[in-house]
Biotite code that builds the C-alpha atoms (Angstrom):
import biotite.structure as struc

atoms = struc.array([
    struc.Atom([-5.168, 5.478, -10.894], chain_id="A", res_id=1, res_name="UNK", atom_name="CA", element="C"),
    struc.Atom([-4.592, 3.306, -13.914], chain_id="A", res_id=2, res_name="UNK", atom_name="CA", element="C"),
    struc.Atom([-6.393, -0.051, -14.036], chain_id="A", res_id=3, res_name="UNK", atom_name="CA", element="C"),
    struc.Atom([-4.330, -3.106, -14.922], chain_id="A", res_id=4, res_name="UNK", atom_name="CA", element="C"),
    struc.Atom([-7.302, -5.004, -16.321], chain_id="A", res_id=5, res_name="UNK", atom_name="CA", element="C"),
    struc.Atom([-8.187, -2.422, -18.952], chain_id="A", res_id=6, res_name="UNK", atom_name="CA", element="C"),
    struc.Atom([-6.164, -1.002, -21.821], chain_id="A", res_id=7, res_name="UNK", atom_name="CA", element="C"),
    struc.Atom([-5.058, 2.597, -21.384], chain_id="A", res_id=8, res_name="UNK", atom_name="CA", element="C"),
    struc.Atom([-3.128, 4.746, -23.780], chain_id="A", res_id=9, res_name="UNK", atom_name="CA", element="C"),
    struc.Atom([0.424, 5.924, -23.235], chain_id="A", res_id=10, res_name="UNK", atom_name="CA", element="C"),
    struc.Atom([-0.617, 9.362, -21.965], chain_id="A", res_id=11, res_name="UNK", atom_name="CA", element="C"),
    struc.Atom([-2.854, 7.867, -19.272], chain_id="A", res_id=12, res_name="UNK", atom_name="CA", element="C"),
    struc.Atom([-0.155, 5.417, -18.129], chain_id="A", res_id=13, res_name="UNK", atom_name="CA", element="C"),
    struc.Atom([2.506, 8.143, -18.001], chain_id="A", res_id=14, res_name="UNK", atom_name="CA", element="C"),
    struc.Atom([0.201, 10.480, -16.077], chain_id="A", res_id=15, res_name="UNK", atom_name="CA", element="C"),
    struc.Atom([-0.739, 7.750, -13.598], chain_id="A", res_id=16, res_name="UNK", atom_name="CA", element="C"),
    struc.Atom([2.914, 6.806, -13.091], chain_id="A", res_id=17, res_name="UNK", atom_name="CA", element="C"),
    struc.Atom([3.875, 10.446, -12.546], chain_id="A", res_id=18, res_name="UNK", atom_name="CA", element="C"),
    struc.Atom([1.102, 10.934, -9.986], chain_id="A", res_id=19, res_name="UNK", atom_name="CA", element="C"),
    struc.Atom([2.106, 7.743, -8.182], chain_id="A", res_id=20, res_name="UNK", atom_name="CA", element="C"),
    struc.Atom([5.732, 8.891, -7.960], chain_id="A", res_id=21, res_name="UNK", atom_name="CA", element="C"),
    struc.Atom([4.623, 12.339, -6.793], chain_id="A", res_id=22, res_name="UNK", atom_name="CA", element="C"),
    struc.Atom([2.452, 10.840, -4.061], chain_id="A", res_id=23, res_name="UNK", atom_name="CA", element="C"),
    struc.Atom([5.157, 8.396, -2.974], chain_id="A", res_id=24, res_name="UNK", atom_name="CA", element="C"),
    struc.Atom([7.850, 11.073, -2.755], chain_id="A", res_id=25, res_name="UNK", atom_name="CA", element="C"),
    struc.Atom([5.862, 14.034, -1.404], chain_id="A", res_id=26, res_name="UNK", atom_name="CA", element="C"),
    struc.Atom([2.715, 12.577, 0.137], chain_id="A", res_id=27, res_name="UNK", atom_name="CA", element="C"),
    struc.Atom([-0.924, 12.772, -0.803], chain_id="A", res_id=28, res_name="UNK", atom_name="CA", element="C"),
    struc.Atom([-1.121, 16.549, -0.356], chain_id="A", res_id=29, res_name="UNK", atom_name="CA", element="C"),
    struc.Atom([1.296, 17.035, -3.264], chain_id="A", res_id=30, res_name="UNK", atom_name="CA", element="C"),
    struc.Atom([-1.628, 16.499, -5.644], chain_id="A", res_id=31, res_name="UNK", atom_name="CA", element="C"),
    struc.Atom([-3.042, 19.842, -4.449], chain_id="A", res_id=32, res_name="UNK", atom_name="CA", element="C"),
    struc.Atom([-0.277, 21.675, -6.321], chain_id="A", res_id=33, res_name="UNK", atom_name="CA", element="C"),
    struc.Atom([-1.146, 19.745, -9.477], chain_id="A", res_id=34, res_name="UNK", atom_name="CA", element="C"),
    struc.Atom([-4.790, 20.763, -9.085], chain_id="A", res_id=35, res_name="UNK", atom_name="CA", element="C"),
    struc.Atom([-3.824, 24.412, -8.608], chain_id="A", res_id=36, res_name="UNK", atom_name="CA", element="C"),
    struc.Atom([-1.520, 24.310, -11.640], chain_id="A", res_id=37, res_name="UNK", atom_name="CA", element="C"),
    struc.Atom([-4.423, 22.959, -13.720], chain_id="A", res_id=38, res_name="UNK", atom_name="CA", element="C"),
    struc.Atom([-6.659, 25.760, -12.479], chain_id="A", res_id=39, res_name="UNK", atom_name="CA", element="C"),
    struc.Atom([-8.810, 23.540, -10.251], chain_id="A", res_id=40, res_name="UNK", atom_name="CA", element="C"),
    struc.Atom([-9.488, 24.793, -6.775], chain_id="A", res_id=41, res_name="UNK", atom_name="CA", element="C"),
    struc.Atom([-9.772, 21.805, -4.421], chain_id="A", res_id=42, res_name="UNK", atom_name="CA", element="C"),
    struc.Atom([-12.434, 21.960, -1.746], chain_id="A", res_id=43, res_name="UNK", atom_name="CA", element="C"),
    struc.Atom([-11.878, 21.905, 1.978], chain_id="A", res_id=44, res_name="UNK", atom_name="CA", element="C"),
    struc.Atom([-12.988, 18.262, 2.246], chain_id="A", res_id=45, res_name="UNK", atom_name="CA", element="C"),
    struc.Atom([-10.455, 17.230, -0.391], chain_id="A", res_id=46, res_name="UNK", atom_name="CA", element="C"),
    struc.Atom([-7.662, 19.012, 1.446], chain_id="A", res_id=47, res_name="UNK", atom_name="CA", element="C"),
    struc.Atom([-8.732, 17.536, 4.787], chain_id="A", res_id=48, res_name="UNK", atom_name="CA", element="C"),
    struc.Atom([-8.832, 14.001, 3.375], chain_id="A", res_id=49, res_name="UNK", atom_name="CA", element="C"),
    struc.Atom([-5.378, 14.312, 1.784], chain_id="A", res_id=50, res_name="UNK", atom_name="CA", element="C"),
    struc.Atom([-3.906, 15.651, 5.022], chain_id="A", res_id=51, res_name="UNK", atom_name="CA", element="C"),
    struc.Atom([-5.554, 12.768, 6.896], chain_id="A", res_id=52, res_name="UNK", atom_name="CA", element="C"),
    struc.Atom([-4.051, 10.232, 4.443], chain_id="A", res_id=53, res_name="UNK", atom_name="CA", element="C"),
    struc.Atom([-0.584, 11.691, 5.003], chain_id="A", res_id=54, res_name="UNK", atom_name="CA", element="C"),
    struc.Atom([-1.019, 11.662, 8.785], chain_id="A", res_id=55, res_name="UNK", atom_name="CA", element="C"),
    struc.Atom([-2.172, 8.030, 8.790], chain_id="A", res_id=56, res_name="UNK", atom_name="CA", element="C"),
    struc.Atom([0.754, 7.020, 6.571], chain_id="A", res_id=57, res_name="UNK", atom_name="CA", element="C"),
    struc.Atom([3.256, 8.752, 8.854], chain_id="A", res_id=58, res_name="UNK", atom_name="CA", element="C"),
    struc.Atom([1.731, 7.221, 12.007], chain_id="A", res_id=59, res_name="UNK", atom_name="CA", element="C"),
    struc.Atom([1.846, 3.760, 10.450], chain_id="A", res_id=60, res_name="UNK", atom_name="CA", element="C"),
    struc.Atom([5.456, 4.267, 9.418], chain_id="A", res_id=61, res_name="UNK", atom_name="CA", element="C"),
    struc.Atom([6.449, 5.388, 12.913], chain_id="A", res_id=62, res_name="UNK", atom_name="CA", element="C"),
    struc.Atom([4.666, 2.439, 14.480], chain_id="A", res_id=63, res_name="UNK", atom_name="CA", element="C"),
    struc.Atom([6.380, -0.042, 12.160], chain_id="A", res_id=64, res_name="UNK", atom_name="CA", element="C"),
    struc.Atom([9.833, 1.261, 13.016], chain_id="A", res_id=65, res_name="UNK", atom_name="CA", element="C"),
    struc.Atom([9.353, 0.805, 16.776], chain_id="A", res_id=66, res_name="UNK", atom_name="CA", element="C"),
    struc.Atom([11.363, -2.106, 18.149], chain_id="A", res_id=67, res_name="UNK", atom_name="CA", element="C"),
    struc.Atom([8.449, -3.439, 20.222], chain_id="A", res_id=68, res_name="UNK", atom_name="CA", element="C"),
    struc.Atom([6.227, -3.649, 17.162], chain_id="A", res_id=69, res_name="UNK", atom_name="CA", element="C"),
    struc.Atom([9.019, -5.211, 15.159], chain_id="A", res_id=70, res_name="UNK", atom_name="CA", element="C"),
    struc.Atom([9.536, -7.934, 17.749], chain_id="A", res_id=71, res_name="UNK", atom_name="CA", element="C"),
    struc.Atom([5.752, -8.534, 17.875], chain_id="A", res_id=72, res_name="UNK", atom_name="CA", element="C"),
    struc.Atom([5.661, -8.979, 14.099], chain_id="A", res_id=73, res_name="UNK", atom_name="CA", element="C"),
    struc.Atom([8.565, -11.428, 14.256], chain_id="A", res_id=74, res_name="UNK", atom_name="CA", element="C"),
    struc.Atom([6.841, -13.388, 17.031], chain_id="A", res_id=75, res_name="UNK", atom_name="CA", element="C"),
    struc.Atom([3.589, -13.599, 15.033], chain_id="A", res_id=76, res_name="UNK", atom_name="CA", element="C"),
    struc.Atom([5.541, -14.727, 11.967], chain_id="A", res_id=77, res_name="UNK", atom_name="CA", element="C"),
    struc.Atom([7.289, -17.485, 13.960], chain_id="A", res_id=78, res_name="UNK", atom_name="CA", element="C"),
    struc.Atom([3.968, -18.601, 15.437], chain_id="A", res_id=79, res_name="UNK", atom_name="CA", element="C"),
    struc.Atom([2.293, -18.784, 12.017], chain_id="A", res_id=80, res_name="UNK", atom_name="CA", element="C"),
    struc.Atom([5.220, -20.704, 10.593], chain_id="A", res_id=81, res_name="UNK", atom_name="CA", element="C"),
    struc.Atom([5.032, -23.188, 13.471], chain_id="A", res_id=82, res_name="UNK", atom_name="CA", element="C"),
    struc.Atom([1.307, -23.719, 12.898], chain_id="A", res_id=83, res_name="UNK", atom_name="CA", element="C"),
    struc.Atom([1.860, -24.303, 9.183], chain_id="A", res_id=84, res_name="UNK", atom_name="CA", element="C"),
    struc.Atom([4.675, -26.769, 9.847], chain_id="A", res_id=85, res_name="UNK", atom_name="CA", element="C"),
    struc.Atom([2.565, -28.708, 12.387], chain_id="A", res_id=86, res_name="UNK", atom_name="CA", element="C"),
    struc.Atom([-0.327, -28.903, 9.919], chain_id="A", res_id=87, res_name="UNK", atom_name="CA", element="C"),
    struc.Atom([2.010, -30.148, 7.200], chain_id="A", res_id=88, res_name="UNK", atom_name="CA", element="C"),
    struc.Atom([3.374, -32.808, 9.555], chain_id="A", res_id=89, res_name="UNK", atom_name="CA", element="C"),
    struc.Atom([-0.122, -33.925, 10.604], chain_id="A", res_id=90, res_name="UNK", atom_name="CA", element="C"),
    struc.Atom([-1.889, -33.800, 7.242], chain_id="A", res_id=91, res_name="UNK", atom_name="CA", element="C"),
    struc.Atom([0.916, -34.255, 4.771], chain_id="A", res_id=92, res_name="UNK", atom_name="CA", element="C"),
    struc.Atom([0.981, -32.354, 1.498], chain_id="A", res_id=93, res_name="UNK", atom_name="CA", element="C"),
    struc.Atom([-2.580, -31.291, 0.694], chain_id="A", res_id=94, res_name="UNK", atom_name="CA", element="C"),
    struc.Atom([-1.753, -29.608, -2.599], chain_id="A", res_id=95, res_name="UNK", atom_name="CA", element="C"),
    struc.Atom([0.761, -30.175, -5.323], chain_id="A", res_id=96, res_name="UNK", atom_name="CA", element="C"),
    struc.Atom([0.772, -28.711, -8.800], chain_id="A", res_id=97, res_name="UNK", atom_name="CA", element="C"),
    struc.Atom([-0.604, -31.214, -11.289], chain_id="A", res_id=98, res_name="UNK", atom_name="CA", element="C"),
    struc.Atom([-1.759, -33.753, -8.660], chain_id="A", res_id=99, res_name="UNK", atom_name="CA", element="C"),
    struc.Atom([-5.313, -34.947, -9.159], chain_id="A", res_id=100, res_name="UNK", atom_name="CA", element="C"),
])
């Protein structure tokens, strides 16, 4: 909502931060109330997309809290760490800051 690579004035940054907090706390559909307060009537596609975003976020959150998924993530993390350690043992350090 507010690019980091480009200068924006204080009003733009405050508005973007407020919208981000609103979306984090109340979901994507909360922006519909802002539109209505401004006098904009959002279309049906806008409403459908915002509802879809909320549904996807909730499904992802529910999946991440399941114990099976949590154990799968831990197993993948252990596997990746093992691969990285084996590569480091075989190849040695391939990068160091300031080494040429």
